[in-house]
Residue frames as qw, qx, qy, qz and C-alpha x, y, z in Angstrom:
[[0.215, -0.338, 0.122, 0.908, 71.12, -15.50, -43.19],
 [0.449, 0.713, 0.382, -0.381, 68.70, -13.26, -45.10],
 [0.415, -0.046, 0.579, 0.700, 69.25, -13.27, -48.82],
 [0.144, 0.653, 0.600, 0.439, 66.03, -11.76, -50.04],
 [0.009, 0.273, -0.120, 0.954, 64.39, -8.43, -49.05],
 [0.217, -0.500, -0.795, 0.268, 62.00, -8.15, -46.08],
 [0.072, -0.328, -0.151, -0.930, 59.40, -5.44, -46.48],
 [0.125, -0.466, -0.797, 0.363, 56.84, -4.59, -43.76],
 [0.128, -0.505, -0.335, -0.785, 53.67, -2.52, -44.05],
 [0.249, -0.347, -0.699, 0.573, 52.48, -0.91, -40.79],
 [0.178, -0.258, -0.123, -0.942, 49.70, 1.39, -39.82],
 [0.402, 0.117, 0.588, -0.692, 46.40, 1.73, -37.93],
 [0.463, 0.398, 0.788, -0.078, 43.12, 0.23, -39.14],
 [0.441, 0.794, 0.401, -0.118, 41.94, 1.22, -42.68],
 [0.100, -0.772, 0.335, 0.530, 45.19, 2.40, -44.08],
 [0.727, 0.591, -0.181, -0.300, 45.00, 0.08, -47.03],
 [0.319, -0.549, 0.766, 0.098, 47.74, -2.46, -46.18],
 [0.695, 0.196, 0.690, -0.044, 45.87, -5.34, -47.82],
 [0.566, 0.794, 0.193, -0.112, 45.26, -3.40, -50.98],
 [0.054, 0.883, -0.449, -0.126, 48.85, -2.24, -51.13],
 [0.531, -0.361, 0.762, 0.078, 50.25, -5.62, -50.52],
 [0.729, 0.406, 0.550, 0.040, 48.37, -7.11, -53.46],
 [0.407, 0.911, -0.034, -0.059, 49.34, -4.12, -55.74],
 [0.130, -0.804, 0.570, 0.109, 53.01, -4.42, -54.78],
 [0.657, -0.119, 0.737, 0.105, 53.16, -8.11, -55.38],
 [0.672, 0.609, 0.420, 0.015, 51.72, -7.60, -58.84],
 [0.260, 0.945, -0.196, -0.037, 53.99, -4.71, -59.75],
 [0.321, -0.672, 0.660, 0.103, 57.15, -6.41, -58.45],
 [0.735, 0.082, 0.669, 0.082, 56.30, -9.73, -60.16],
 [0.587, 0.786, 0.195, -0.017, 55.77, -7.80, -63.40],
 [0.105, 0.887, -0.450, 0.003, 59.43, -6.68, -62.91],
 [0.808, 0.243, -0.534, 0.049, 60.49, -10.31, -62.63],
 [0.118, -0.448, 0.685, -0.562, 60.97, -10.32, -58.86],
 [0.515, -0.269, -0.813, -0.035, 59.87, -13.37, -56.87],
 [0.258, -0.390, 0.248, -0.848, 57.45, -12.13, -54.23],
 [0.394, -0.355, -0.843, 0.091, 55.77, -13.74, -51.21],
 [0.266, -0.444, 0.064, -0.853, 52.99, -11.74, -49.47],
 [0.495, -0.335, -0.779, 0.187, 51.75, -12.56, -46.02],
 [0.230, -0.659, 0.000, -0.716, 50.37, -10.91, -42.93],
 [0.266, -0.046, -0.788, 0.553, 50.12, -10.85, -39.13],
 [0.492, -0.372, 0.762, -0.195, 48.69, -12.16, -36.97],
 [0.888, 0.256, 0.367, -0.103, 48.80, -15.57, -38.49],
 [0.082, -0.591, 0.609, 0.523, 50.43, -15.89, -41.90],
 [0.757, 0.402, -0.279, -0.433, 49.95, -17.36, -45.40],
 [0.801, 0.216, -0.558, -0.012, 50.42, -21.13, -45.31],
 [0.161, 0.315, -0.721, 0.596, 51.11, -21.08, -41.52],
 [0.558, -0.425, -0.655, -0.281, 48.61, -23.30, -39.83],
 [0.527, -0.376, -0.565, 0.511, 49.72, -22.83, -36.28],
 [0.145, -0.124, -0.103, 0.976, 49.91, -19.07, -36.51],
 [0.325, -0.255, -0.469, -0.781, 46.51, -18.99, -38.15],
 [0.547, -0.491, -0.678, -0.007, 44.94, -20.90, -35.25],
 [0.369, -0.369, -0.380, 0.764, 46.44, -18.34, -32.84],
 [0.062, -0.104, -0.232, -0.965, 45.01, -15.53, -35.04],
 [0.430, -0.451, -0.661, -0.417, 41.51, -17.03, -34.61],
 [0.499, -0.539, -0.554, 0.391, 41.88, -16.78, -30.84],
 [0.277, -0.174, -0.065, 0.943, 43.25, -13.23, -31.04],
 [0.176, -0.068, -0.333, -0.924, 40.47, -11.88, -33.25],
 [0.278, -0.439, -0.848, -0.106, 37.50, -13.84, -31.84],
 [0.200, -0.479, 0.002, -0.855, 35.04, -11.19, -30.78],
 [0.772, -0.490, -0.241, -0.325, 33.64, -13.64, -28.19],
 [0.782, -0.013, -0.425, 0.456, 37.06, -14.23, -26.55],
 [0.369, -0.926, -0.004, -0.073, 37.93, -12.58, -23.31],
 [0.781, 0.237, -0.163, 0.555, 41.67, -12.20, -24.15],
 [0.415, -0.846, -0.086, 0.323, 43.49, -10.13, -21.53],
 [0.241, 0.934, -0.251, -0.078, 46.08, -7.57, -22.67],
 [0.258, -0.635, 0.723, 0.091, 49.11, -9.58, -21.50],
 [0.704, 0.135, 0.697, 0.015, 47.74, -12.76, -22.90],
 [0.589, 0.786, 0.158, -0.098, 47.15, -10.95, -26.22],
 [0.042, 0.861, -0.489, -0.130, 50.83, -9.80, -26.24],
 [0.454, -0.347, 0.817, 0.081, 52.02, -13.34, -25.77],
 [0.710, 0.414, 0.566, -0.065, 49.72, -14.70, -28.42],
 [0.435, 0.884, -0.118, -0.127, 50.99, -12.18, -30.94],
 [0.124, -0.703, 0.695, 0.080, 54.62, -13.10, -30.09],
 [0.628, -0.066, 0.776, -0.008, 53.84, -16.82, -30.41],
 [0.680, 0.649, 0.326, -0.098, 52.16, -16.38, -33.73],
 [0.241, 0.910, -0.314, -0.122, 55.06, -14.23, -34.87],
 [0.368, -0.564, 0.733, 0.097, 57.70, -16.73, -33.86],
 [0.689, 0.184, 0.700, 0.048, 56.06, -19.52, -35.81],
 [0.553, 0.800, 0.214, -0.091, 55.35, -17.37, -38.79],
 [0.032, 0.890, -0.423, -0.169, 58.84, -15.99, -38.99],
 [0.365, -0.446, 0.810, 0.107, 60.60, -19.35, -38.76],
 [0.616, 0.242, 0.750, 0.006, 58.24, -21.46, -40.79],
 [0.489, 0.761, 0.424, 0.044, 57.34, -18.99, -43.49],
 [0.116, 0.982, -0.090, -0.115, 59.27, -15.73, -43.68],
 [0.352, -0.683, 0.588, 0.253, 62.86, -16.84, -43.19],
 [0.659, 0.086, 0.698, 0.267, 62.66, -19.75, -45.72],
 [0.499, 0.787, 0.334, 0.141, 61.30, -17.41, -48.41],
 [0.040, -0.956, 0.256, 0.137, 63.98, -14.85, -47.71],
 [0.517, -0.475, 0.659, 0.269, 66.61, -17.56, -47.92],
 [0.652, 0.393, 0.599, 0.248, 65.31, -18.40, -51.40],
 [0.311, -0.074, 0.261, 0.911, 66.08, -14.85, -52.39],
 [0.015, -0.655, -0.664, -0.360, 62.50, -13.65, -52.52],
 [0.110, -0.300, 0.162, -0.934, 60.96, -10.33, -51.60],
 [0.278, -0.458, -0.829, 0.159, 58.74, -10.95, -48.63],
 [0.209, -0.392, -0.051, -0.895, 55.94, -8.34, -48.00],
 [0.315, -0.378, -0.833, 0.252, 54.25, -8.67, -44.59],
 [0.294, -0.681, -0.175, -0.648, 51.30, -6.62, -43.40],
 [0.562, -0.742, 0.199, -0.305, 52.55, -5.92, -39.87],
 [0.711, 0.189, -0.570, 0.366, 55.41, -7.27, -37.86],
 [0.534, -0.342, -0.575, 0.517, 56.77, -6.70, -34.37],
 [0.072, 0.115, -0.077, 0.988, 56.24, -2.90, -34.58],
 [0.493, -0.427, -0.443, -0.615, 52.50, -3.52, -34.40],
 [0.690, -0.452, -0.539, 0.172, 52.91, -5.17, -31.08],
 [0.368, -0.087, -0.272, 0.885, 55.03, -2.24, -29.78],
 [0.157, -0.206, -0.144, -0.955, 52.29, 0.16, -30.87],
 [0.609, -0.382, -0.443, -0.536, 49.11, -1.83, -30.05],
 [0.771, -0.432, -0.455, 0.106, 50.04, -3.83, -26.97],
 [0.548, -0.065, -0.296, 0.780, 52.93, -1.68, -25.69],
 [0.024, -0.064, 0.068, -0.995, 51.32, 1.74, -26.09],
 [0.482, -0.288, -0.401, -0.724, 47.62, 1.07, -26.86],
 [0.750, -0.404, -0.515, -0.089, 47.11, -1.54, -24.13],
 [0.322, -0.849, 0.253, -0.333, 49.51, 0.22, -21.73],
 [0.961, -0.231, -0.041, 0.149, 51.79, -2.71, -21.21],
 [0.310, -0.802, 0.365, 0.358, 54.92, -0.58, -21.99],
 [0.672, 0.671, -0.285, -0.131, 56.89, -0.62, -25.24],
 [0.070, 0.620, -0.765, 0.156, 60.07, -1.80, -23.55],
 [0.604, -0.124, 0.712, -0.337, 58.19, -4.74, -22.03],
 [0.835, 0.460, 0.184, -0.238, 56.81, -5.78, -25.35],
 [0.443, 0.731, -0.519, -0.019, 60.34, -5.53, -26.88],
 [0.268, -0.448, 0.817, -0.245, 61.65, -7.84, -24.18],
 [0.744, 0.115, 0.559, -0.348, 58.83, -10.27, -24.72],
 [0.786, 0.598, 0.051, -0.146, 59.54, -10.38, -28.53],
 [0.067, -0.768, 0.614, 0.170, 63.27, -10.63, -28.35],
 [0.437, -0.180, 0.876, 0.100, 63.26, -14.34, -28.71],
 [0.631, 0.535, 0.513, -0.229, 60.33, -14.39, -31.04],
 [0.523, 0.841, -0.058, -0.127, 62.04, -12.31, -33.73],
 [0.865, -0.205, 0.237, 0.392, 65.61, -13.46, -33.06],
 [0.278, -0.560, 0.281, 0.729, 67.15, -10.27, -34.37],
 [0.364, 0.359, 0.665, 0.544, 65.44, -10.51, -37.75],
 [0.060, 0.624, 0.168, -0.761, 64.91, -6.86, -38.71],
 [0.594, 0.697, 0.401, 0.008, 63.09, -5.82, -41.91],
 [0.504, 0.094, 0.247, 0.823, 65.08, -4.13, -44.71],
 [0.081, -0.217, -0.156, -0.960, 62.34, -1.55, -44.96],
 [0.016, 0.518, 0.780, -0.351, 59.23, -0.63, -42.94],
 [0.055, -0.354, -0.348, -0.866, 56.58, 1.46, -44.65],
 [0.030, -0.408, -0.688, 0.600, 54.45, 3.21, -42.10],
 [0.029, -0.499, -0.583, -0.640, 51.07, 4.35, -43.53],
 [0.082, -0.183, -0.467, 0.861, 50.00, 7.37, -41.52],
 [0.250, -0.454, -0.559, -0.648, 46.28, 8.20, -41.17],
 [0.367, -0.285, 0.352, -0.812, 43.96, 9.80, -38.73],
 [0.097, 0.049, 0.980, -0.165, 42.35, 6.82, -36.94],
 [0.468, 0.436, 0.408, -0.651, 38.85, 8.36, -37.34],
 [0.531, 0.541, -0.376, -0.532, 39.26, 8.21, -41.14],
 [0.185, 0.316, -0.927, -0.084, 40.82, 4.78, -41.00],
 [0.264, 0.165, 0.870, -0.383, 37.94, 3.30, -38.95],
 [0.544, 0.502, 0.172, -0.650, 35.35, 4.88, -41.20],
 [0.429, 0.471, -0.654, -0.409, 37.04, 3.19, -44.19],
 [0.051, 0.161, -0.978, 0.126, 37.10, -0.10, -42.42],
 [0.358, 0.300, 0.716, -0.518, 33.58, -0.07, -41.18],
 [0.536, 0.538, -0.122, -0.639, 32.37, 0.92, -44.68],
 [0.455, 0.432, -0.719, -0.300, 34.20, -1.96, -46.29],
 [0.338, 0.014, -0.932, 0.131, 33.41, -4.65, -43.69],
 [0.634, -0.472, -0.153, -0.593, 30.45, -5.81, -41.64],
 [0.915, -0.240, -0.310, 0.098, 32.13, -8.66, -39.79],
 [0.026, -0.818, 0.396, -0.416, 34.08, -6.67, -37.23],
 [0.764, -0.059, -0.579, 0.278, 36.57, -8.66, -35.02],
 [0.586, -0.675, -0.327, 0.306, 37.63, -8.12, -31.46],
 [0.502, -0.232, 0.043, 0.832, 40.44, -5.71, -32.41],
 [0.065, 0.465, 0.418, 0.778, 38.03, -3.47, -34.42],
 [0.388, -0.733, -0.527, -0.185, 36.06, -2.61, -31.26],
 [0.531, -0.273, -0.301, 0.743, 38.51, -0.37, -29.55],
 [0.013, -0.901, -0.295, 0.317, 37.98, 3.30, -28.71],
 [0.479, 0.817, -0.019, 0.320, 39.36, 6.15, -30.78],
 [0.296, -0.869, 0.383, -0.106, 41.61, 7.02, -27.87],
 [0.839, -0.225, 0.463, 0.175, 43.19, 3.57, -28.12],
 [0.737, 0.498, 0.287, 0.356, 43.85, 4.08, -31.82],
 [0.114, 0.958, -0.131, 0.227, 45.29, 7.52, -31.24],
 [0.576, -0.687, 0.439, 0.057, 47.74, 6.04, -28.82],
 [0.845, 0.116, 0.447, 0.270, 48.70, 3.45, -31.41],
 [0.533, 0.770, 0.123, 0.330, 49.22, 6.09, -34.07],
 [0.153, -0.944, 0.250, -0.150, 51.31, 8.21, -31.77],
 [0.738, -0.441, 0.483, 0.164, 53.51, 5.35, -31.04],
 [0.774, 0.386, 0.371, 0.339, 54.02, 4.62, -34.74],
 [0.235, 0.942, 0.008, 0.240, 54.82, 8.29, -35.28],
 [0.449, -0.802, 0.393, 0.020, 57.47, 8.12, -32.58],
 [0.821, -0.098, 0.489, 0.278, 59.05, 4.99, -34.08],
 [0.629, 0.670, 0.231, 0.321, 59.25, 6.68, -37.53],
 [0.003, -0.972, 0.159, -0.172, 60.92, 9.71, -36.06],
 [0.566, -0.665, 0.486, 0.034, 63.38, 7.66, -34.11],
 [0.651, -0.101, 0.694, 0.292, 64.23, 5.24, -36.95],
 [0.437, 0.721, -0.050, -0.535, 64.22, 7.32, -40.16],
 [0.130, 0.499, -0.772, -0.372, 66.57, 5.01, -42.07],
 [0.111, 0.070, 0.991, -0.006, 64.43, 1.96, -41.42],
 [0.181, 0.609, 0.737, -0.229, 60.87, 3.37, -41.22],
 [0.072, 0.059, 0.363, 0.927, 59.57, 5.52, -44.07],
 [0.227, 0.478, 0.597, -0.602, 56.31, 7.36, -43.40],
 [0.015, 0.202, 0.620, 0.758, 53.77, 7.70, -46.23],
 [0.344, 0.133, 0.257, -0.893, 50.63, 9.93, -45.95],
 [0.127, 0.240, 0.952, 0.143, 47.74, 7.38, -46.40],
 [0.262, 0.648, 0.474, -0.536, 45.19, 10.12, -46.65],
 [0.125, 0.477, -0.463, -0.736, 46.38, 10.94, -50.15],
 [0.806, 0.312, -0.136, -0.485, 44.66, 9.50, -53.21],
 [0.913, -0.171, 0.369, -0.008, 45.16, 5.72, -53.45],
 [0.809, 0.526, 0.025, 0.262, 47.07, 5.83, -56.74],
 [0.125, 0.845, -0.350, 0.385, 49.51, 8.37, -55.28],
 [0.642, -0.560, 0.479, -0.214, 50.00, 6.28, -52.18],
 [0.960, 0.146, 0.228, 0.064, 50.62, 3.16, -54.32],
 [0.633, 0.680, -0.145, 0.341, 53.28, 4.90, -56.41],
 [0.175, -0.826, 0.401, -0.356, 54.99, 6.38, -53.41],
 [0.790, -0.384, 0.461, -0.124, 55.29, 3.02, -51.62],
 [0.919, 0.323, 0.163, 0.159, 56.41, 1.22, -54.78],
 [0.360, 0.837, -0.251, 0.328, 59.09, 3.88, -55.33],
 [0.380, -0.730, 0.495, -0.280, 60.44, 3.44, -51.86],
 [0.907, -0.131, 0.399, -0.017, 60.56, -0.31, -52.17],
 [0.816, 0.514, 0.047, 0.261, 62.35, -0.24, -55.57],
 [0.108, 0.855, -0.392, 0.322, 64.86, 2.28, -54.23],
 [0.611, -0.554, 0.537, -0.179, 65.63, -0.12, -51.31],
 [0.942, 0.150, 0.293, 0.066, 65.89, -3.15, -53.63],
 [0.638, 0.713, -0.096, 0.275, 68.27, -1.34, -55.93],
 [0.163, -0.838, 0.431, -0.292, 70.42, -0.42, -52.96],
 [0.852, -0.325, 0.392, -0.119, 70.72, -4.02, -51.73]]
């Protein structure tokens, strides 16, 4: 049974998930909350999931779309059971950069495998573990990619997709947010960083105080 609070940050490339995760951990710990920050694919302190991550992101790997979907689900299953659930059971706030919604958007819509198919594939992987709150950071993919390319030189396999691919991913996220307003809160990631940080922190504190 989940005792802590499970927070997920979602969005296309370059929306600042990593920056926000670090900021949120610092702010929440300053308020005396116990926080564990992690990310997908792979996961902090999760050796098996990290090895799968290496395969997924290897720019020299010829990973087919369906194989990619299974790899994400396998990594998620390990990460969830070995890392996330134990921390939740200790009453901690777990912040994860991405969760199953990324697979729905990237493999289901972006790769064209079908969102319902990806949901079925991940049913066993997530075992009905739903986050308490999902923050969707919305941003034009062109802006997001420009940010990412400016910040990094070592682009991985997932960074090499077309703008059409990322537009499909974004549209899927927008659809999820519209269909699940109580779970998924959309934040405009094109706003100044400090404004985005404060908005996300406010949403999380509101959720924690309601629990």
